[in-house]
C-alpha positions as CSV (number, residue, x, y, z in Angstrom):
1,X,-1.1,-1.5,-17.5
2,X,1.1,-1.2,-14.5
3,X,3.3,2.0,-14.4
4,X,6.9,1.6,-15.3
5,X,9.7,2.6,-13.0
6,X,9.8,6.4,-12.6
7,X,13.5,6.8,-12.8
8,X,16.0,4.2,-13.9
9,X,19.0,6.6,-13.4
10,X,20.3,6.9,-9.8
11,X,21.7,10.3,-10.6
12,X,18.4,11.7,-11.9
13,X,16.2,14.1,-10.0
14,X,12.8,12.5,-10.4
15,X,11.6,14.3,-7.3
16,X,12.9,17.7,-6.1
17,X,13.7,16.0,-2.7
18,X,15.3,12.9,-4.1
19,X,18.9,12.2,-5.0
20,X,17.9,8.5,-5.5
21,X,15.7,6.9,-8.1
22,X,12.0,6.3,-7.4
23,X,11.0,2.9,-8.6
24,X,7.5,1.6,-8.7
25,X,6.7,-1.8,-7.2
26,X,3.6,-2.2,-9.3
27,X,5.3,-3.8,-12.4
28,X,7.1,-6.2,-10.1
29,X,3.9,-7.2,-8.4
30,X,2.2,-7.6,-11.8
31,X,4.9,-9.9,-13.2
32,X,3.1,-10.0,-16.6
33,X,3.3,-6.3,-17.1
34,X,5.0,-5.0,-20.2
35,X,7.2,-2.8,-18.0
36,X,8.3,-5.6,-15.6
37,X,11.6,-6.2,-17.3
38,X,12.5,-2.6,-17.5
39,X,11.6,-2.0,-13.9
40,X,13.7,-4.9,-12.8
41,X,16.6,-3.5,-14.7
42,X,16.1,-0.1,-13.1
43,X,16.1,-1.8,-9.7
44,X,19.3,-3.6,-10.4
45,X,20.9,-0.5,-11.9
46,X,20.2,1.5,-8.7
47,X,21.5,-1.3,-6.5
48,X,24.7,-1.5,-8.5
49,X,25.3,2.2,-8.6
50,X,24.2,3.7,-5.3
51,X,22.8,0.7,-3.3
52,X,19.8,2.9,-2.2
53,X,16.5,3.8,-3.8
54,X,12.9,4.8,-3.1
55,X,10.1,2.3,-3.7
56,X,6.7,3.7,-4.7
57,X,3.2,2.1,-5.1
58,X,3.6,-0.1,-2.0
59,X,0.7,-2.6,-1.5
60,X,1.0,-2.1,2.3
61,X,-2.1,0.0,3.3
62,X,-1.3,3.4,4.7
63,X,-3.7,2.7,7.6
64,X,-1.6,-0.3,8.7
65,X,1.6,1.7,8.5
66,X,0.0,4.4,10.6
67,X,-1.0,1.9,13.2
68,X,2.6,0.5,13.3
69,X,4.0,3.9,14.0
70,X,1.4,4.7,16.5
71,X,1.8,1.5,18.5
72,X,5.6,1.8,18.2
73,X,5.5,5.2,19.8
74,X,3.1,4.0,22.6
75,X,5.5,1.1,23.3
76,X,8.5,3.4,23.8
77,X,6.4,5.5,26.3
78,X,6.3,2.5,28.7
79,X,8.4,2.8,31.8
80,X,12.0,1.7,31.4
81,X,11.6,-1.3,33.7
82,X,8.6,-2.6,31.7
83,X,10.6,-2.3,28.5
84,X,13.6,-3.9,30.1
85,X,11.5,-6.9,31.1
86,X,11.4,-7.7,27.3
87,X,15.2,-7.2,26.9
88,X,17.2,-8.3,23.9
89,X,19.2,-11.3,25.0
90,X,21.5,-12.9,22.3
91,X,22.6,-12.3,18.7
92,X,21.1,-15.7,17.8
93,X,17.7,-14.7,19.1
94,X,17.8,-11.1,18.1
95,X,14.5,-10.3,19.6
96,X,13.3,-7.8,22.3
97,X,14.1,-4.4,23.6
98,X,17.5,-2.7,23.2
99,X,18.1,0.3,25.5
100,X,20.0,3.4,24.6
101,X,23.7,2.7,24.3
102,X,23.3,-1.1,24.3
103,X,24.1,-1.4,20.6
104,X,26.8,0.6,18.7
105,X,26.4,0.1,15.0
106,X,29.7,0.1,13.3
107,X,31.8,-1.0,10.4
108,X,34.3,-2.6,12.8
109,X,34.6,-6.4,12.8
110,X,35.7,-7.1,16.3
111,X,34.0,-6.3,19.6
112,X,37.2,-4.6,20.9
113,X,37.3,-2.2,18.0
114,X,33.6,-1.4,18.4
115,X,34.2,-0.6,22.1
116,X,37.1,1.6,21.2
117,X,34.9,3.4,18.7
118,X,32.1,3.7,21.3
119,X,34.6,5.4,23.7
120,X,35.6,7.9,21.0
121,X,32.2,8.7,19.4
122,X,29.9,8.1,22.3
123,X,26.7,6.0,22.4
124,X,24.2,5.7,19.6
125,X,21.2,7.9,20.5
126,X,18.5,5.3,20.0
127,X,16.4,2.5,21.5
128,X,14.7,-0.3,19.6
129,X,12.5,-3.3,19.7
130,X,13.2,-6.4,17.5
131,X,10.5,-8.8,16.2
132,X,11.5,-12.0,14.3
133,X,9.7,-14.8,12.6
134,X,7.0,-15.8,15.0
135,X,7.2,-19.6,14.5
136,X,10.9,-20.1,14.9
137,X,11.5,-23.0,17.3
138,X,13.3,-22.0,20.5
139,X,13.4,-18.3,19.6
140,X,10.0,-16.9,20.7
141,X,9.2,-13.2,20.2
142,X,8.6,-11.1,23.3
143,X,5.4,-9.2,23.6
144,X,4.2,-6.5,26.0
145,X,1.6,-7.8,28.5
146,X,-0.9,-5.2,27.3
147,X,0.0,-5.8,23.7
148,X,-2.7,-7.8,22.0
149,X,-3.3,-5.3,19.3
150,X,0.5,-4.6,19.2
151,X,1.2,-8.3,18.4
152,X,-1.6,-8.6,15.8
153,X,-0.5,-5.4,13.9
154,X,3.2,-6.1,14.0
155,X,2.8,-9.7,12.8
156,X,0.5,-8.5,10.0
157,X,3.1,-5.9,9.0
158,X,5.9,-8.5,9.3
159,X,4.2,-10.8,6.8
160,X,3.4,-8.1,4.3
161,X,7.0,-7.0,4.3
162,X,8.1,-10.6,3.9
163,X,6.0,-10.7,0.7
164,X,7.6,-7.5,-0.5
165,X,11.1,-9.1,0.1
166,X,10.1,-12.0,-2.2
167,X,8.8,-9.6,-4.9
168,X,11.9,-7.5,-4.9
169,X,14.2,-10.6,-5.0
170,X,12.2,-11.8,-8.0
171,X,12.9,-8.5,-9.7
172,X,16.6,-8.8,-9.0
173,X,16.6,-12.4,-10.3
174,X,15.0,-11.2,-13.6
175,X,17.5,-8.4,-14.0
176,X,20.4,-10.8,-13.4
177,X,19.2,-13.2,-16.0
178,X,18.4,-15.9,-13.5
179,X,15.2,-17.9,-13.3
180,X,12.5,-15.6,-11.9
181,X,12.0,-17.8,-8.8
182,X,15.7,-18.4,-8.2
183,X,15.7,-16.7,-4.8
184,X,12.3,-18.2,-3.7
185,X,13.9,-21.1,-1.9
186,X,16.2,-18.7,-0.1
187,X,13.4,-16.5,1.4
188,X,10.8,-19.1,2.1
189,X,11.1,-19.1,5.9
190,X,11.2,-15.4,6.4
191,X,14.2,-15.2,8.8
192,X,13.8,-11.4,8.9
193,X,13.8,-8.8,11.6
194,X,11.2,-6.0,12.1
195,X,12.9,-3.3,14.1
196,X,10.9,-0.5,15.7
197,X,13.2,2.5,16.3
198,X,12.9,5.5,18.7
199,X,15.5,8.3,18.7
200,X,14.4,10.2,21.8
201,X,14.3,13.9,22.2
202,X,17.7,15.2,23.3
203,X,19.2,18.5,24.4
204,X,21.0,20.7,21.9
205,X,24.5,19.8,23.2
206,X,23.9,16.0,22.6
207,X,25.4,16.2,19.1
208,X,28.5,18.2,20.0
209,X,31.9,16.9,18.7
210,X,30.4,15.1,15.7
211,X,28.1,12.7,17.6
212,X,25.3,11.2,15.6
213,X,22.1,9.3,16.2
214,X,23.5,6.0,14.7
215,X,27.1,5.5,13.5
216,X,28.3,4.7,10.0
217,X,27.5,1.1,9.1
218,X,26.2,-1.2,6.4
219,X,23.3,-3.6,6.8
220,X,23.9,-7.3,7.0
221,X,21.3,-9.1,5.0
222,X,19.8,-9.1,1.5
223,X,17.8,-5.9,1.5
224,X,16.4,-3.4,4.1
225,X,13.0,-1.8,3.8
226,X,12.9,1.5,5.8
227,X,9.8,3.4,6.7
228,X,10.7,7.0,7.9
229,X,8.7,9.6,9.7
230,X,8.8,13.2,8.5
231,X,11.8,14.1,10.6
232,X,14.5,12.4,8.5
233,X,18.1,12.1,9.4
234,X,19.3,9.2,7.2
235,X,22.5,10.0,5.3
236,X,24.2,7.8,2.6
237,X,27.9,7.9,2.0
238,X,29.2,8.8,-1.4
239,X,32.3,7.1,-2.9
240,X,34.3,10.3,-2.0
241,X,33.4,10.0,1.7
242,X,30.9,12.9,1.7
243,X,27.2,12.3,2.6
244,X,23.8,13.2,1.2
245,X,20.4,13.2,2.9
246,X,17.7,10.6,2.1
247,X,14.9,13.0,2.5
248,X,11.6,11.4,3.6
249,X,9.1,11.3,0.7
250,X,5.5,10.5,1.7
251,X,4.2,7.2,0.3
252,X,7.7,5.7,-0.3
253,X,9.8,3.0,1.2
254,X,13.6,3.5,1.3
255,X,15.3,0.4,0.2
256,X,19.0,-0.5,0.3
257,X,21.1,-3.6,-0.3
258,X,22.9,-5.4,2.5
259,X,26.1,-7.3,2.8
260,X,24.8,-10.7,1.8
261,X,23.2,-9.4,-1.4
262,X,26.5,-7.8,-2.2
263,X,28.3,-11.2,-1.6
264,X,25.7,-13.0,-3.7
265,X,26.5,-10.5,-6.6
266,X,30.2,-10.8,-6.0
267,X,30.3,-7.1,-5.2
268,X,28.4,-5.9,-8.3
269,X,25.6,-4.7,-5.9
270,X,26.6,-2.1,-3.4
271,X,26.1,-2.6,0.4
272,X,26.4,1.1,0.8
273,X,27.5,2.7,4.1
274,X,25.1,5.0,5.9
275,X,24.4,6.7,9.2
276,X,21.6,8.6,11.1
277,X,22.3,12.2,12.1
278,X,20.0,14.9,13.6
279,X,18.6,17.2,11.0
280,X,18.9,20.9,11.8
281,X,15.7,22.5,13.0
282,X,14.1,24.9,10.5
283,X,13.6,27.4,13.2
284,X,15.5,27.1,16.4
285,X,15.7,29.2,19.6
286,X,18.7,29.4,21.9
287,X,18.9,26.3,24.1
288,X,16.2,24.4,22.2
289,X,16.7,20.7,22.0
290,X,15.9,18.2,19.3
291,X,12.5,16.4,19.0
292,X,12.2,12.6,18.9
293,X,12.4,10.6,15.6
294,X,10.7,7.3,14.8
295,X,11.4,4.9,12.0
296,X,10.6,1.3,11.2
297,X,13.2,-0.9,9.6
298,X,12.5,-4.4,8.1
299,X,15.7,-6.2,7.7
300,X,15.4,-9.0,5.1
301,X,17.7,-11.9,5.2
302,X,18.3,-15.1,3.2
303,X,16.9,-18.0,5.4
304,X,19.4,-18.8,8.1
305,X,20.0,-22.3,6.9
306,X,21.2,-21.2,3.5
307,X,24.7,-20.8,2.2
308,X,25.5,-17.6,0.3
309,X,28.1,-17.5,-2.4
310,X,28.8,-15.7,-5.7
311,X,26.0,-16.3,-8.2
312,X,26.5,-17.8,-11.7
313,X,27.5,-15.0,-14.1
314,X,29.1,-12.8,-11.5
315,X,32.6,-14.5,-11.7
316,X,34.8,-16.4,-14.1
317,X,38.3,-17.7,-14.3
318,X,39.7,-14.2,-14.7
319,X,37.4,-12.5,-12.1
320,X,37.2,-14.9,-9.2
321,X,34.9,-15.0,-6.2
322,X,35.6,-12.1,-3.8
323,X,34.4,-14.0,-0.7
324,X,34.3,-17.5,0.6
325,X,30.8,-19.1,0.9
326,X,29.1,-18.3,4.3
327,X,26.0,-19.4,6.1
328,X,23.4,-16.6,6.3
329,X,22.5,-17.1,10.0
330,X,26.2,-17.4,11.0
331,X,27.0,-14.1,9.3
332,X,24.2,-12.2,11.0
333,X,25.1,-13.7,14.4
334,X,28.8,-12.7,13.9
335,X,28.0,-9.1,13.0
336,X,25.5,-8.7,15.8
337,X,27.9,-10.1,18.4
338,X,30.4,-7.3,17.7
339,X,27.9,-4.4,18.1
340,X,26.1,-5.4,21.4
């Protein structure tokens, strides 16, 4: 029998490092398991209360994840001009290399407001490489010239994460009393983004005056699957405006809900705000800088040709729909156009 979710309560301490629940993927993968329904409910409970959780028992082989991190680090070692030849171009494409300071993640909804925030807070201390669906017409991925293995590994990883997206969405459908395959038609194409992230080594003064690695923001799509290195730095905002650390736990995936899943649920599911800071060094000498940090984020989206609106059961004549219907691709493009 597949194991049940470890912790259905988002406030419980299932692991000494966790302030978020640890939920097993195994009962969701084995949809006939006796614990599938309770695990789906635990998943939805976490999304409604904190918007963040840890997934355990991932079917992605650790050896593949290790290769992804290794190849990501090797890519960011390339000379700047080589990386820039693969530069990110437009919000619609959302593929390629983004240099340090090119993107400023933010909660602001206009480019002018984001630029004002950039001037006050400084640049985000990160560079990234975006990979999208490989068969999207007119929007090819960009690959390093020496990247035969890089391409093979990243596309393999992309497809496995796409399958996890479908599994998680099936669990959410079960918990929301929808047909189990309700979301299947919305995630068929896999209009998702695999983002390799490098937060480079920086001097000690880089985080003076409250600067952070990546500013406060929410994610845009349905869910995000985050694979962290041991360095950490992700922080989630509590309702009172304080923050807590999402400490890396070996063998887990950090998952959170995005804006479009919140819209689907009419606000019942939380698209929780978060940021990336620089964790303090355990032992630090005077003048010592901060080491690099790597992470891999897989941003899951409803297919770009789909319209997202409040689901049945989330609204009635007394509690109306909080948002107007919106096209998935249009929403993502709107949000990206303000931050680049």
